[in-house]
Phi, psi and omega in degrees: 000001180260138178267130179262120181276149178292157181288130181252117179288344182289341181272116183237344185224342185272128172275323175251131177215134178264108188267118176060021178068012183236328184231157177255127178247137180244123180235161173232144177271140180213111176053052172079358178227158183270143176219158179299143182269014173095340182218123176238120183265120182262016178285156175302144185297320182296323180290319180294313179296326179292318181283337182254026183295335183289340177261021179258238185297318183295321178292324177297316179297319179296317180293321178295317180292324176295322177294322178296317179298321184280321188260318189265323184302321177299338180259323180234089185256130176292323179295318179291327178295325178299330180266328190247026179275008177091359182265340181260137179234134178245158184257124182277138181287146181285152176278168180293326178296319178294320178293323177294321179294320179291327179278353180075029180243160174240157181293122182277145174286151182292130182251177180290341182288345178295136183285146183238121180233125176053037177084359181248137179271123180247111180271161178292145179296139181286133181237157177226156177296146180290333180271029180293147181279080185249129175235120184283146179274127180267133180229149177283139180289129177246172180295328178293324181294330184289346183291337182263001184282138175291139178063022177292317177300319178295319179296314182296316181295316183295313183292317180293319178293323177296318177297319179294317179296324178293320177295319177298319179296317180296316179297320179295320178295320177295318179297318179291324180289333182272321186256333181052061179290150185259315188249032179255147174275131179283104186286344177294338176298320179296319179298315180295321178294323177294322177299313179296324178295318179293324178296314179295325178296316180294317179296322177296320179295317179294321180293319176296330175296320177290327180291331180286340180287119183280336180244154176109339177083012180296321180297315180296324180293319178296317180295319180296314180291327176297317177294321179298316181288334175295314178295319179297320179295320178297323178291318182295323185288346177263358178285136182290162181285358174288342180248315179246113188266079176263321186087019180292319181296312179295320180294320179292321177296318177295322178295318180296315179296317180293322179293322177297317178296321179294318179291325177294322178293331178276000179081023181249139177262128181204151176269358180144154182293318183200149179282162182294323179295317178295320178300314180288330178293314176297322179294322178293321177296317177297322177294323178296321177296317178298318178297321177293322179294326184267011180295303183286327171302322177290319178296319179292323178299321179296318180293317179294327178295316179294318180292323179292325177295324179292331179277332183286136180247331181278146181292324180295319179296318178296323177296319178295323177297316178296319179294322178293321179291325181271000182301320175299324178294321178297318179295321178299317182290339180295336180257005175271106191298314182293337186271317187251302189295315181295323182280331180278317182284321180229075181289141179285102179248088181073224181276340182255152177245108183259120179290128180277331182206164178275173180292324178296318178295322178294321177298318178293319178297323179295320176297316181295323179296317179297317181294318179296323177293325175293321177295321177298319179295322177293323181292335182259015183292325183295316181296322181288321177292324177293324176296324176291317181296333179287355178295336178296310178293325179295322177293323177293318179296323177291325179294325181296337180278352182262158178260158178110197183231161180220144179287151181295326179296316179295323179293318178294320177295321180299322181280316185288331182299327182297315182286322184294334180258024181295318182291331174296317178292321178297320177295319178295336180277320188267335184297317175297323178296317180294320178298314180295318183296309186280336169293325176292320177296320176294323178297320179295316185282307184284334179271003177060043174269177180231154177276346184289129179245315183284315182267141179276103182268156178292128184238133179251134181290155178299328178296317178295325178295318179298318179294319179296317180296327177296314181293322179295315180295324178294319179296318179296321180297318179292324183288325185254022185296324184267358187268336175054046180270136181295321180299319180293320179296319178295320179298319180293320179296317178294325177295324176295318176294326178295328177288335177281308179269080186283161175302333179294319177290314182295326176296318179293316181294315183289324176297316178295322179297314179298314181297319184289320177300314179295321180293318178295317181295319180289323180296313181291321178291326177292320175296320177296324177295317178295321182292311183286334183276326188239309185291321180294319179294321180293000000 
């Protein structure tokens, strides 16, 4: 089924050539003259470029970004710049000589009273009064200091990869808006899915770290919040769409019908891929895991919020801190239909109800609000991390109010522990933001939303998209029936799966995921605010 074009002596340098605007010719140069390269594709150029779009602009962008991650990121890292840009200061723990000088003691020579075990002399631990006049030395974080931080490689990789994936997504969106390709796979979806996978991996690693701690109750706290969020998810999933506008019911019904049609075309008899009860049960278990993962990030956010408010002196800065803390609640309310959507789209203005915007515009506005709140959280990361680093000096000041003595080793550990776990706190601060950001980007792409808010753009419903994709795939199958091309077969198979996982289903799942992440983060941070504000003081 392939047409072989005759050899053209006029071609001397081009490996790829578009002949007469209709066919693609492939040549190779050999000893100063052109010869056929073994394969001449006689398909129409538009069809070939359409089916091979993934190896075009998007693949070039992906390869360039992968090279940047591999070659440039180790030298110019955005994650390292956030810590080492000169704005963050950490407190260095005092040495034993400094503590002895402040306590007015000198190093004693070893005496006979020292206990001797197995040939080794074990002296008593050196102690100093707790009310010692100690002032910690503040130093700017440098690149050398970051080498001793726990979870620094995970933090650097996650933040740098997220920044690269976001840039790839922006470039891909610009490319789609300018060229409007029809049969290309959006490769930015893969980048966003990889980001979410890395986020869950990091959160799982941090949670297992808390589970390994035998003292402190962290394990019990994670299990308790996991069970609480499981029950909460079951309650949320039975709420009708008149109150919570996710689209899960409509999406699941569309998924079941599409899956039945797909199985019938494959010659398989089935009553459906999965029942609604099983679907919601698996979704509730997944929600419980997310809630357990976000337990300590929410508790830590509450503590950093209170400390950052105490450091802020300007009214505008305090307002931004409050807005940042309440941002998960704002995201939650965006999907509560009676509170936000009904009042914004159809506000009660006297006796008449004038719609201010369409449903498509409201969906786009909701996406922009989530993204702007994520940008606000990133802009305030320095103030929150500095508030955490100040816990070292705050702990020393609290120690001075107590009576008794403390060993020098315990005092040094108390101060040094704050800095060594800086990247753990940074991960707990940025991971919910990254999850919300890239889940929103996936919702826009897979849910067939638009970025336009001011202008009313033409919007196609997901049902129409599914019907259109069915007809397109059928046309491709008929045109390439005799060609037996592997690429075409893979495209048809992916098109069949695309008809099963329709934008209507993906829109419901991603909307629920965004809402649930924000709900878990606000619940845990609100509990942390109550704990640090009242229970700790008590």
